[in-house]
C-alpha positions as a printed NumPy array, in Angstrom:
array([[  0.013,  -0.221,   0.139],
       [  1.583,   3.212,  -0.991],
       [  1.446,   6.373,   1.372],
       [ -0.967,   8.943,  -0.123],
       [  1.26 ,  11.641,   1.228],
       [  4.788,  10.852,   0.22 ],
       [  4.144,   7.604,  -2.082],
       [  6.394,   5.518,  -0.002],
       [  5.757,   1.867,  -1.072],
       [  5.456,   0.715,   2.407],
       [  3.076,   1.077,   5.347],
       [  2.341,  -0.294,   8.688],
       [ -0.931,  -1.495,   9.911],
       [ -1.665,   0.377,  13.342],
       [ -5.386,  -0.953,  13.625],
       [ -7.829,  -3.235,  11.949],
       [-11.606,  -3.314,  12.224],
       [-14.491,  -5.025,  10.533],
       [-17.357,  -2.922,   9.329],
       [-20.833,  -2.875,  10.806],
       [-22.123,  -5.254,   8.138],
       [-18.97 ,  -7.277,   8.218],
       [-18.326,  -7.15 ,   4.539],
       [-15.081,  -4.913,   4.766],
       [-12.202,  -4.322,   7.014],
       [-10.965,  -0.854,   7.709],
       [ -7.3  ,  -0.348,   8.383],
       [ -5.328,   2.513,   9.917],
       [ -1.897,   2.661,   8.462],
       [  1.192,   4.622,   9.132],
       [  4.004,   5.39 ,   6.789],
       [  7.323,   4.683,   8.091],
       [  9.05 ,   7.496,   5.897],
       [  6.745,  10.407,   6.594],
       [  5.174,   9.005,   9.805],
       [  1.526,  10.167,   8.511],
       [ -1.697,   7.977,   9.139],
       [ -4.186,   7.162,   6.569],
       [ -7.031,   4.726,   6.447],
       [ -7.774,   2.173,   4.013],
       [-10.933,  -0.069,   3.34 ],
       [-10.694,  -3.653,   2.005],
       [-13.467,  -5.587,   0.629],
       [-13.767,  -8.968,  -1.149],
       [-14.545,  -8.507,  -4.809],
       [-17.613, -10.345,  -6.171],
       [-18.178, -10.64 ,  -9.674],
       [-21.475, -11.51 , -11.468],
       [-21.346, -13.513, -14.688],
       [-24.114, -12.379, -17.097],
       [-25.63 , -14.495, -19.63 ],
       [-23.547, -13.104, -22.19 ],
       [-20.499, -14.154, -20.456],
       [-19.292, -10.47 , -19.467],
       [-18.258,  -9.954, -15.842],
       [-19.426,  -7.032, -13.734],
       [-19.27 ,  -6.224,  -9.892],
       [-21.912,  -7.17 ,  -7.703],
       [-24.064,  -4.231,  -6.924],
       [-26.725,  -4.31 ,  -4.253],
       [-28.402,  -1.301,  -6.149],
       [-29.182,  -3.62 ,  -9.068],
       [-30.771,  -6.254,  -6.815],
       [-33.085,  -3.206,  -5.409],
       [-34.106,  -2.044,  -8.918],
       [-35.097,  -5.418,  -9.972],
       [-37.094,  -6.105,  -6.963],
       [-38.626,  -2.538,  -6.91 ],
       [-40.136,  -3.278,  -9.93 ],
       [-42.099,  -6.316,  -8.505],
       [-43.06 ,  -4.504,  -5.524],
       [-44.597,  -1.63 ,  -7.319],
       [-47.843,  -0.521,  -5.451],
       [-47.392,  -2.915,  -2.78 ],
       [-46.711,  -1.951,   0.883],
       [-42.948,  -2.217,   0.865],
       [-40.26 ,   0.255,   2.045],
       [-37.131,   1.088,   0.942],
       [-35.635,  -0.27 ,   4.115],
       [-37.638,  -3.616,   3.27 ],
       [-35.782,  -3.428,  -0.229],
       [-32.288,  -2.951,   1.39 ],
       [-33.004,  -5.809,   3.8  ],
       [-33.723,  -8.06 ,   0.737],
       [-30.601,  -6.881,  -1.051],
       [-28.61 ,  -7.456,   2.171],
       [-30.108, -11.022,   2.594],
       [-29.333, -11.819,  -1.154],
       [-25.578, -10.562,  -0.741],
       [-25.125, -12.588,   2.295],
       [-26.476, -15.552,   0.682],
       [-24.207, -15.14 ,  -2.221],
       [-21.192, -14.476,  -0.124],
       [-21.959, -17.525,   2.041],
       [-21.065, -19.684,  -1.05 ],
       [-17.441, -18.575,  -0.88 ],
       [-17.176, -18.025,  -4.656],
       [-15.651, -14.744,  -6.084],
       [-17.853, -15.313,  -9.309],
       [-21.509, -15.869,  -9.475],
       [-23.917, -16.643, -12.392],
       [-26.788, -13.814, -12.616],
       [-29.187, -16.815, -12.543],
       [-27.845, -17.671,  -8.879],
       [-28.813, -13.849,  -8.053],
       [-32.131, -14.429,  -9.131],
       [-32.657, -17.795,  -7.378],
       [-31.267, -15.852,  -3.951],
       [-33.95 , -13.058,  -4.234],
       [-36.949, -15.453,  -4.112],
       [-36.675, -16.769,  -0.558],
       [-36.621, -13.453,   1.102],
       [-39.064, -11.787,  -1.231],
       [-41.724, -14.607,  -0.569],
       [-41.246, -13.632,   3.001],
       [-41.603,  -9.777,   2.397],
       [-44.643, -10.012,   0.18 ],
       [-46.282, -12.861,  -1.535],
       [-47.644, -10.886,  -4.368],
       [-44.236,  -9.174,  -5.289],
       [-42.993, -12.823,  -5.015],
       [-45.137, -13.852,  -7.569],
       [-44.515, -11.052,  -9.885],
       [-40.768, -11.596,  -9.66 ],
       [-41.164, -15.485, -10.068],
       [-43.548, -14.993, -13.089],
       [-40.917, -13.094, -14.772],
       [-37.816, -14.684, -13.632],
       [-39.053, -18.199, -14.11 ],
       [-40.849, -17.375, -17.503],
       [-44.257, -18.524, -16.425],
       [-46.045, -18.579, -19.883],
       [-49.528, -20.248, -18.926],
       [-51.984, -19.775, -15.918],
       [-51.027, -23.304, -14.67 ],
       [-47.552, -21.978, -13.823],
       [-49.446, -19.154, -11.686],
       [-51.571, -21.689, -10.401],
       [-48.58 , -23.997,  -9.394],
       [-46.78 , -21.023,  -7.756],
       [-49.737, -20.052,  -5.793],
       [-50.611, -23.617,  -4.652],
       [-46.688, -23.919,  -3.424],
       [-47.407, -20.644,  -1.459],
       [-50.276, -22.181,   0.074],
       [-48.664, -25.48 ,   0.918],
       [-45.729, -23.397,   2.506],
       [-48.302, -21.497,   4.667],
       [-49.987, -24.606,   5.69 ],
       [-46.946, -26.418,   6.476],
       [-45.721, -23.163,   8.704],
       [-49.029, -22.917,  10.508],
       [-48.752, -26.899,  11.342],
       [-45.335, -26.442,  12.647],
       [-46.571, -23.447,  14.704],
       [-49.368, -25.702,  16.372]])
C-alpha cells in the first residue's frame, strides 16, 4: 500500500476493524517514511457472470432495482428493499465463490421476497421463471399455500 502523502511503497497496519455489516475491513496505517497515518478499506470482490459471459461487479443497487419493479404498488418500504438486497448478498457471499452467475442472484432473491410480500414474489417469479401459462401461476400459488399450511402446522 503506497502512502498517499509521500508515495512511499511501504506502510504499517496500526489498527484493523471489521465494518458494521461485516463485508469490509477498515485499516489504519502509518507510513514509516513520513510518519503520517491514513485509512484503507478492504473488501472481497464479488463478480456477476451475465448470460452473455460478461463480468461485472455485484451491486446491491441492481438487486433493489429489480425487486422494486415487483413491489410497485405494494406496501413495501425502501428499508424492506435494502433488507432483501442485504439478505441476497449474504446468501451469495456465503457460497464462498468470487464469481456468481446472474441466475443464482435471481434464485437468492426469491426466498426473502416471498417472506416480504407474496404478490411481489409472484410477480418476480413469473418474470424470472418465465411463466407462460395460467397453470404456472396456479402451481406457484399452490406452493405458497402449501408453504403457509406447513408453517401453520409447525406453529401448532
